[in-house]
Backbone bond lengths (Angstrom), bond angles and torsions (degrees), N, CA, C in turn:
res aa  C-N    CA-C-N  psi(-1)  N-CA   C-N-CA  omega(-1)  CA-C   N-CA-C  phi
1 M - - - 1.442 - - 1.529 109.75 -
2 S 1.308 117.17 133.44 1.459 120.27 -177.11 1.532 111.59 -80.65
3 K 1.315 115.49 154.59 1.459 122.09 -179.76 1.525 108.56 -116.45
4 T 1.329 115.58 133.50 1.460 121.42 178.93 1.516 109.48 -120.74
5 I 1.329 115.39 125.83 1.455 121.94 178.19 1.520 108.55 -111.29
6 A 1.312 116.09 133.02 1.462 121.68 173.17 1.527 107.50 -100.38
7 I 1.326 116.35 126.97 1.461 121.24 178.64 1.523 108.45 -114.96
8 I 1.316 115.68 123.58 1.459 122.55 -179.16 1.527 108.36 -104.26
9 P 1.323 118.53 113.06 1.460 119.20 175.39 1.527 109.69 -74.86
10 A 1.323 116.74 132.45 1.464 121.40 -179.27 1.521 108.79 -136.86
11 R 1.309 116.52 109.69 1.461 121.53 -176.91 1.522 110.71 -104.75
12 Y 1.303 116.15 126.80 1.457 120.55 178.18 1.533 111.09 -78.76
13 S 1.313 116.55 -37.94 1.468 122.34 -169.95 1.523 114.27 -85.24
14 S 1.296 117.49 45.25 1.454 121.40 177.25 1.523 109.94 -72.22
15 S 1.324 116.95 141.39 1.467 119.31 178.53 1.528 111.46 -77.30
16 R 1.329 117.81 -31.42 1.466 121.16 -178.85 1.524 112.83 -80.99
17 F 1.326 117.28 -35.20 1.471 120.38 -176.56 1.530 108.54 -150.12
18 P 1.341 117.25 76.13 1.468 119.46 179.73 1.535 111.10 -56.97
19 G 1.316 115.97 135.02 1.458 121.22 178.40 1.515 114.76 79.45
20 K 1.318 117.92 12.40 1.473 121.89 -176.64 1.531 113.25 -49.90
21 P 1.340 120.40 -44.11 1.469 118.90 -179.48 1.531 113.70 -59.44
22 L 1.330 117.21 -22.55 1.462 121.11 -178.58 1.528 112.54 -98.04
23 A 1.325 117.29 0.58 1.458 120.77 178.89 1.527 109.58 -64.19
24 L 1.326 115.29 137.29 1.464 120.07 -179.80 1.526 110.98 -83.14
25 I 1.315 114.95 134.89 1.457 122.92 175.40 1.521 105.89 -128.23
26 T 1.299 116.00 108.40 1.469 123.26 -175.86 1.529 112.46 42.05
27 G 1.340 114.78 53.46 1.454 120.52 171.52 1.513 117.77 90.11
28 K 1.327 118.43 -5.54 1.466 121.46 177.73 1.523 108.60 -129.85
29 T 1.327 115.13 151.81 1.461 118.28 177.10 1.522 110.13 -72.05
30 M 1.329 114.68 156.56 1.457 119.83 178.51 1.531 110.69 -58.74
31 I 1.342 116.98 -41.76 1.457 119.23 -177.84 1.525 111.42 -65.79
32 E 1.322 117.68 -34.56 1.468 119.71 176.84 1.522 110.47 -66.22
33 R 1.309 117.30 -41.42 1.469 120.37 179.03 1.530 111.28 -63.87
34 V 1.325 116.53 -43.54 1.470 120.18 178.72 1.520 110.13 -64.72
35 Y 1.329 117.37 -42.85 1.462 122.43 178.99 1.528 110.60 -59.72
36 E 1.343 115.86 -47.22 1.468 120.08 -179.73 1.522 111.65 -60.58
37 R 1.320 117.43 -41.42 1.468 120.84 179.08 1.530 110.25 -66.23
38 T 1.318 116.09 -38.90 1.467 120.45 -177.60 1.523 111.35 -68.83
39 I 1.317 117.73 -42.57 1.466 121.60 -177.28 1.525 111.16 -64.22
40 Q 1.334 117.52 -21.89 1.459 121.92 178.69 1.528 112.83 -79.28
41 A 1.313 116.85 -12.03 1.463 120.30 -176.49 1.523 111.37 -66.11
42 K 1.300 115.71 140.20 1.461 120.80 175.31 1.520 108.46 -68.18
43 K 1.293 115.95 147.45 1.462 124.26 175.56 1.524 114.39 70.28
44 I 1.321 118.53 9.94 1.459 121.19 173.62 1.523 107.01 -101.36
45 D 1.327 115.93 120.23 1.465 120.73 -177.91 1.522 113.11 -90.77
46 E 1.317 115.94 -28.01 1.461 119.97 -176.99 1.519 109.02 -152.46
47 V 1.323 116.13 144.39 1.459 121.98 177.73 1.518 108.59 -119.88
48 I 1.319 115.99 133.68 1.452 122.83 -179.56 1.528 108.25 -129.76
49 V 1.312 117.64 135.26 1.455 121.87 171.16 1.526 107.09 -97.41
50 A 1.322 116.70 129.07 1.459 122.58 177.72 1.526 107.85 -108.15
51 T 1.326 116.52 120.10 1.463 120.64 -174.76 1.523 111.49 -143.96
52 E 1.318 114.79 159.39 1.463 121.12 177.43 1.525 112.16 -98.03
53 D 1.327 117.53 2.73 1.460 120.50 -170.58 1.535 112.57 -127.12
54 Q 1.316 115.73 130.17 1.465 121.00 -178.30 1.527 112.26 -63.39
55 R 1.331 118.44 -29.38 1.470 120.72 179.52 1.530 110.76 -63.15
56 I 1.322 116.62 -37.22 1.470 119.88 177.51 1.522 109.89 -70.73
57 I 1.326 117.06 -41.65 1.475 120.92 175.84 1.535 109.47 -55.00
58 D 1.337 116.75 -50.52 1.464 121.40 -178.46 1.521 111.47 -60.11
59 C 1.315 117.11 -41.35 1.464 121.58 179.24 1.525 110.72 -62.26
60 V 1.335 116.46 -48.12 1.467 121.06 -178.26 1.529 110.15 -62.71
61 L 1.306 117.13 -43.78 1.467 120.25 178.76 1.528 111.26 -63.90
62 S 1.329 117.32 -32.97 1.461 120.66 -178.17 1.526 113.13 -65.73
63 F 1.328 118.28 -27.80 1.463 119.61 176.68 1.530 112.15 -100.79
64 G 1.328 117.05 11.91 1.452 121.69 174.74 1.512 115.26 89.02
65 G 1.326 117.22 13.04 1.464 121.22 -179.62 1.516 112.33 -87.77
66 N 1.325 115.36 178.09 1.464 123.41 178.78 1.521 108.75 -112.83
67 A 1.330 116.20 139.02 1.456 120.27 179.87 1.519 110.33 -149.14
68 V 1.330 115.18 152.68 1.461 121.25 175.91 1.523 108.98 -130.16
69 L 1.327 114.80 145.81 1.451 121.39 178.09 1.523 108.88 -87.85
70 T 1.324 116.03 130.43 1.461 121.66 179.92 1.525 109.19 -120.57
71 S 1.295 115.79 172.90 1.459 122.23 179.40 1.526 111.03 -62.40
72 D 1.326 115.52 149.98 1.466 119.55 174.81 1.528 111.28 -92.36
73 K 1.305 117.49 9.74 1.473 122.76 -177.60 1.528 113.72 -96.25
74 H 1.318 118.77 -2.17 1.459 120.99 -176.17 1.522 112.30 -68.94
75 N 1.336 114.86 142.80 1.466 121.44 178.20 1.517 112.38 -88.85
76 S 1.328 117.08 -15.62 1.468 119.34 -176.20 1.525 110.47 -151.11
77 G 1.314 114.81 163.86 1.455 120.80 174.08 1.510 111.84 -64.63
78 T 1.328 116.80 -31.28 1.466 121.06 178.01 1.522 110.14 -61.09
79 D 1.335 116.91 -43.72 1.466 120.68 177.77 1.532 110.99 -63.94
80 R 1.313 116.47 -39.50 1.470 121.00 179.19 1.532 110.30 -63.83
81 V 1.333 116.19 -44.24 1.465 120.91 178.89 1.526 110.48 -64.27
82 F 1.318 116.63 -40.92 1.460 119.41 179.10 1.526 111.13 -60.08
83 E 1.330 117.00 -46.21 1.464 119.79 177.94 1.530 110.90 -59.58
84 A 1.315 116.79 -46.70 1.468 120.51 -178.87 1.522 111.80 -64.02
85 S 1.320 117.50 -35.84 1.467 121.00 -176.04 1.523 112.67 -66.00
86 K 1.314 117.15 -23.74 1.468 120.83 -179.76 1.525 112.44 -62.68
87 G 1.330 117.01 -24.73 1.459 120.60 -176.78 1.513 114.91 -89.73
88 F 1.335 117.70 4.12 1.455 120.20 -175.77 1.512 111.10 -128.69
89 N 1.320 115.31 144.23 1.459 121.41 176.65 1.525 107.47 -97.87
90 A 1.310 116.01 109.86 1.462 120.22 -178.54 1.517 109.63 -147.99
91 D 1.310 115.61 154.83 1.455 120.70 175.88 1.528 111.09 -80.84
92 Y 1.319 115.77 -32.62 1.463 121.93 -179.82 1.514 109.62 -135.33
93 I 1.309 115.71 140.69 1.456 122.37 172.82 1.523 106.56 -117.02
94 C 1.308 116.78 123.35 1.467 121.39 176.05 1.514 108.50 -98.23
95 L 1.299 115.57 124.24 1.450 122.42 177.23 1.516 107.77 -93.01
96 L 1.316 117.13 117.08 1.455 120.45 -175.87 1.515 110.86 -112.45
97 Y 1.306 115.42 125.06 1.456 121.16 173.54 1.503 108.25 -109.75
98 T 1.307 115.93 132.40 1.455 119.05 179.05 1.517 109.38 -76.61
99 S 1.298 115.37 148.70 1.455 120.60 174.47 1.523 107.83 -80.78
100 P 1.322 118.68 171.21 1.461 119.83 -179.93 1.530 112.79 -58.01
101 S 1.315 118.24 -29.67 1.453 121.80 177.06 1.521 108.77 -121.61
102 P 1.338 119.05 129.02 1.460 120.37 -179.53 1.528 112.94 -65.83
103 R 1.322 116.74 -13.40 1.461 120.26 177.06 1.524 111.74 -88.75
104 D 1.321 115.82 -13.10 1.459 121.94 179.95 1.528 108.90 -74.92
105 R 1.302 117.92 135.47 1.461 121.38 -178.03 1.523 112.99 -87.45
106 T 1.311 118.47 -1.25 1.455 120.56 -179.97 1.516 110.42 -82.26
107 R 1.298 116.13 159.03 1.460 122.40 177.80 1.512 108.95 -133.11
108 S 1.314 115.81 143.82 1.455 119.81 172.06 1.514 108.26 -71.63
109 R 1.291 116.18 150.01 1.464 121.34 177.73 1.526 108.83 -111.96
110 M 1.303 116.54 136.90 1.452 121.66 177.99 1.520 107.87 -126.22
111 P 1.325 117.85 147.16 1.465 119.09 177.76 1.528 110.95 -63.80
112 S 1.314 117.02 134.18 1.462 121.11 -175.52 1.515 112.83 -76.28
113 S 1.317 118.85 -14.66 1.459 120.86 -175.22 1.527 112.65 -61.70
114 A 1.326 118.51 -29.55 1.462 121.23 -175.88 1.521 111.95 -58.21
115 L 1.318 117.23 -46.63 1.457 119.85 -178.47 1.522 111.84 -85.62
116 K 1.319 117.64 -35.93 1.462 120.01 -179.82 1.522 111.65 -58.01
117 K 1.325 117.06 -43.29 1.459 120.32 -177.61 1.518 111.94 -67.89
118 K 1.316 116.85 -31.41 1.454 120.35 -177.78 1.519 112.72 -80.27
119 N 1.318 117.26 -26.70 1.457 119.57 -172.94 1.525 109.16 -141.72
120 N 1.309 117.60 94.09 1.456 121.69 -177.57 1.520 113.85 -73.98
121 N 1.334 117.57 -9.42 1.458 120.01 -179.79 1.518 112.89 -80.65
122 H 1.318 117.59 -14.69 1.453 121.69 -179.12 1.513 110.22 -116.69
123 K 1.300 115.73 150.08 1.456 121.27 170.20 1.515 106.33 -103.55
124 L 1.305 116.48 129.24 1.458 120.49 -178.59 1.520 109.94 -92.84
125 V 1.303 115.54 130.23 1.456 121.80 179.55 1.520 107.12 -116.23
126 I 1.308 116.25 121.06 1.457 120.09 176.66 1.514 108.08 -123.26
127 K 1.309 115.44 111.26 1.455 120.20 178.61 1.515 109.47 -164.09
128 S 1.274 116.17 169.35 1.447 120.29 177.54 1.521 109.20 -67.22
129 I 1.306 116.55 142.94 1.459 119.48 177.89 1.520 111.42 -98.33
130 Y 1.328 117.78 4.17 1.457 121.02 -176.18 1.505 111.38 -103.86
């Protein structure tokens, strides 16, 4: 049976909205809302938040989620997901980008070649989880 991991890149050090993943939306952080929506997706066996900031790690752990600390030198969420994916054994890695609103059902699309070329052991799946 194949295993699919969803990795959510979450950057604290945004220039437009620093700390956005920890922003409260009706009593829950944005990252918790995104995590909850992701864990409900069919065919996702595990959800991981990949972040460069310990505050996000602590937040995710506080609601029972899984998170890994990544480098703060990444230029994109794709690079962050690639680093995080190296630590997990999975048949598929889903790269998840949050939409501008966690209540929005749309997803940004990114070309899959970026991660596929870097890691031939994983198949990258990019699609809506809703």
